[in-house]
C-alpha positions, 0 to 999 in steps of 0.5 A, a space after each residue: 549347541 542351543 542358543 538364547 537371544 537374551 537382548 540384541 546384542 547378547 548371546 547366550 549359548 550352552 557347551 556341547 554335552 561332551 564338551 560340558 562333561 570335559 570341562 568338569 573334568 578339566 575343573 575338578 581333576 585334570 591338573 595335578 597342581 592349580 597354578 598351571 592356569 597361569 602358565 597355560 594363559 601366558 602360553 596362549 598369549 605367547 602364542 597370539 604374539 607369535 601369530 601376529 608377528 607371523 601374519 604382520 610380516 606376511 601381511 604388513 599393510 592389513 596386520 599392523 604390528 605394535 612396537 612391542 609385543 608384551 604380556 602382562 599380569 595384573 592382580 586386584 586384590 579388593 575385586 579379587 581378580 588376576 588379569 592376563 593380557 596380550 597385544 597379540 593377533 587377537 580373535 574376531 567374534 566367529 573365532 571366538 565361538 569356534 575355539 573358545 566355545 569348543 575345547 576340541 578345536 585348537 585355533 593354533 592348530 587350524 592356523 598351521 593347517 592353513 600354511 604352506 611351502 615355506 611358510 610352515 618352516 617360518 611358523 615353526 615356533 608357533 605351538 599347537 596349544 588350545 585347551 589351556 584356557 579351560 584351566 582358569 576354571 580351577 581357580 576361578 569361579 568367574 572368567 571374563 575374555 575381552 579380545 579384538 582381531 589385529 586389523 579390525 576396527 575398535 568396536 569389532 571386540 568381542 566379550 566372552 564370559 563363563 562360570 564354567 557351569 555349562 553356559 557361556 555368554 558372548 557380547 560385542 565391545 569396544 576395545 582400543 588395542 588389539 589383543 587378548 584380556 583375560 580376567 579371572 575372579 578367584 574362588 575363595 580358596 584360591 586367594 594365594 594368587 592375589 599375591 604379586 610375589 606367588 605370581 612372580 614365583 610361578 612365572 619364573 618357574 614356568 615361563 621364565 624363558 618365554 620369548 615375549 616380556 611378561 610384565 607386572 606392575 612394580 611395587 612400592 616400599 609398602 607393597 602397593 602396585 605402582 603405574 610402572 611396569 617391570 619385565 619378570 621373565 629373562 625372555 631369552 631361551 638359551 638353548 634356542 640360540 646358536 652355540 657359536 653365540 653362547 659362551 661358557 660362562 652363559 652355559 654355566 650360569 644357565 646350568 645353575 639356573 636349570 639345575 638349581 645347583 651352586 657348582 659349575 657342570 662337569 660337561 654339557 652337550 648342546 644340539 639342535 636336530 633337523 630333519 622330519 623332526 626339529 627339536 633342540 637339546 642341551 644336557 648337563 653333567 652335574 660335577 657331584 651327585 645330588 642327594 636324592 640320586 637313589 630316591 626313587 620318588 624323587 623328580 629327576 631328568 630333564 625339563 621339557 619345554 614346548 615352544 620355550 614354555 616349561 611343561 615338566 621337569 620329571 620327563 622320564 619317557 625323554 631319557 631312561 632311568 640310568 640317566 636320571 643324573 643328567 640335567 638339562 632341556 628338550 625343546 620341541 614345538 610340536 611335542 604331542 601332549 595329553 589335554 592337560 599337557 602334563 604327559 607325554 604320549 607314546 609315539 615315534 617322535 618321543 622315541 626319536 627324541 629320546 633315542 637321539 638324546 641317549 646317543 648324544 649323553 653316551 657319546 659325551 660321556 665316551 668323548 670325556 672318557 677318551 680325552 679327559 680320563 681324570 675328568 672322567 673318574 670323577 664322573 664315574 665316582 659320582 655316577 657309576 653305579 647308575 650307569 651300571 644299571 644301564 645295560 639291563 635297561 638299555 640294550 640297544 646301547 648295551 655296548 657304548 654303556 659297557 665302554 664307559 664302565 670301570 672297575 677295580 682290578 687284581 692288576 692294580 693295588 688299590 680298589 680304584 674303579 679305573 680299568 675299562 673293559 678295553 684296558 682289560 682286553 689289551 692285557 689278557 693272557 695268550 689263550 685266554 677267551 674270557 674276561 674273568 671277574 668276581 663279585 663281593 659284598 665289599 672290595 676287601 672281600 673280592 680281592 681276598 676271595 679264595 677263588 683267586 688264588 690260581 689266578 693270582 699264581 699265574 698273573 691272570 688279571 681278574 676285575 673286582 666288582 663290589 657294588 650292590 648292582 654288579 650282580 644285576 649288571 652281569 645278569 644282562 652283560 654278557 659278553 664285550 667285544 666278542 669275549 664272554 664274561 665269566 664270574 670266576 666264583 660260579 660254574 666250571 673253571 677252565 684254565 688249561 689253554 692259558 697255564 700252558 702244557 706243562 702246567 697242564 701235565 703237572 696239573 692233570 697228574 695232580 689232579 689224579 693222584 689227589 683224587 687218588 689220595 682223597 679216596 672217599 673222601 667227598 663221599 664221606 663229606 656229601 654224607 656228613 653235610 647232607 642237603 647243605 651241598 649239591 656235591 663234593 669235588 676236588 678243586 683246581 681254583 685253590 692254592 692256599 685255602 682248604 676249601 670254597 663254595 662255587 655257585 652255578 652259572 646264573 646262580 644269584 651271589 650268596 651276599 644278594 640272597 641274603 640281602 633279598 631275604 633281609 627285605 622280604 624277598 623270597 629267593 630261589 637258588 640251588 645248592 653250592 658245590 664244595 670244592 676242596 683243596 687236596 694238598 692242604 694240611 686241613 683236608 689231610 687232618 679231615 681225611 684222618 678223622 672219624 665220627 664226630 670229629 669228622 662232622 665237626 671238621 666238615 662242617 666247619 670247612 663248609 661254614 667257613 667257605 660259606 662265609 668267605 662267600 658272604 652267605 649267612 650261617 643257619 645255626 651260628 651257635 652250633 658253628 661257635 660250639 664246633 670251633 670252641 671244641 676244635 680250639 680245646 682239642 688244640 689247647 689240650 
C-alpha cells in the first residue's frame, strides 16, 4: 500500500492492486442479489459479539462484557443512510488496517488460529468470515466504519471511510461504547433499503436465527421511528438445541417456518454429528408434494446455515436431486464457501455432510416403512416417483433405496403401489431365480399385457410398473438381494425350473409339434413384414393372444421411444422380434391364407402387437384399410 499524510491525525491509503481489482468484482458482479449486504454486516456483528463473549470469559478483568450483546439496524431516510452497529469486541486501529484494508485476510480466521487446546472447542461457534463487509458497496457509494476495541480507552476509536474507488481514510475518533458501527450512504437506485419493512423482511429471511437480538426502532401509527427499540429476529436456532429440550409442537412449528408450509410434516430427523467435523442437521419429510416438485428450475432442498446465519436455500451439493422433496437445515461452523458465500466448494467436508445426511434420511424412511406402513404409503404416493430416480443417481445407496421402492403387482387385485421387493422375494415360487416385472405406459396396459399370460396361468407373480421413470430405474437397478431383475417383455424367457418337469415335457412336446405345424409360416411372415421385425418365432409366453412383440434385453420400451421422438430426441433401437402363438385360431387362419390376404393378416398381427406394447403405427391409414377389408370379408 502507499500512504499519504493529509493531516497529523488522518491517513489516506490505497488498496493493493489485487485487492482493488477484487473489490470492483465484489461491487459489480460477485453477489447475485443486493440484499445480501445486510446479511453480511449482521453476520460480522454476530461474529464480533461471539468474540467478545469468548474473550470476556478468558479475561474477565481486561474485557468487560455489556449486560446484553445486541445488533442494531437503523434507517435515516432523509440522510439516505442505513446503520448497522454492534457492541461486540470491536477493533483497534491496527486491526482495522489489517482486516478492513485487506480483503484477503480474515480477522475471525486469524483469531481462531491463535486458540489452542480446549479453547478451540469452546470457540466452535465463531465463524470464519472476513470479506462480507465489502458487499456494502453493492448498495452504498460511501461507507463509514467507526469502531473501538473492548477494554480500550474511549479516545482509542478508529474511523474508516471509503467510496470503494481504490482509496480509504483512517482517522482517530472517540466512542463511548465499544463495538463497531457501519453507516452506508445508499446509491440513488438503492432506495428500497430505506424502507424499514424491507429491512425487517431481509432480517427475517437471512438472520432470523442469529443467536443475538437484532433490533430496529419501533414505529408510530404514522410509520415514523420512535426512541424505543424492538427485537425483530427470533434469536433462537432451534436445531442447535438438544433434542430432549424440543417438543414435537416446536418441531412442527419450525417446519412450517422453514418450509413455508401450512401443514404439519410427515416425519423428521434431528442429528448432531461430532468428530473430525461437527455439524447439525434437521430434516423434514413433508406431508404433501409441493406444486413445483417436477420443475427442474425450482429452488429445492435444505437451507444452509453457517453459525446460524442463512447462506442459501438451494444447497444442491448437500443432498442429491432425488431427495429434493426433503426440507430442513444443515448448520456447520466451518463449511468452506467462496468469497461471496453463495457457492459451496467441493471438498471432503461437504462430501461427508452429504453422505451422512443421505443415510439419515434413507434411514428415517426405512424406519417409517417398517413401523408405520400406512404413513409410508402416503409418503410413497407423494414422492415415490422421485425416489425411483435414486438408483441411477446414487449408486452407493442403491440397495437402501431399492428397499424403499414400492410397486403394483399381479398378486393384488388393484393397481396400488404397495409391494416391496422384499415382499416379492418372500412369495417367489420354488425354483424361481429372478424378479419378474413388466413396464407399460399405464397401469391398465401393464396388467393386461399379453406377456403376462403364461405367468398368470402358473401363478407366478409379476410386478407392474407404469411410471414414466420406471425404464430409467430399471436401466440402473439390475438386481436386488442377489436376485436379477427381469423384464418379461424383453429378451428370452425360460420358466422351466418354475413350471416343473411334467409341464416342461408337455411344453417341449407342444413346442416341437407347434414348430412342425407352423411349417414355413415364420419364414413367410418374415418375408411379408420385411425389415419391420428382426425375426419371427413360436412363443412360450402366450396363452390367449395370437402374437406379441419382444424387445431386446436392453432395449427401450416402445412407449418411451415414442415419447422421446415426440420430444425431438433421436432413439437408437433394434428391430423387435414377433412371437406367434401356434395354438391360436387366428394363426391357423393365417397359415391357410395366401397372397394379399396373407399380407394383410400378417401386417395386422404385427400392428396389433405393436399397439399393445404402446408403439405407434407408421401407417395408421393402411392399418385401418386392412382392418376394413377383413371386416368386409367377415360380413360377407
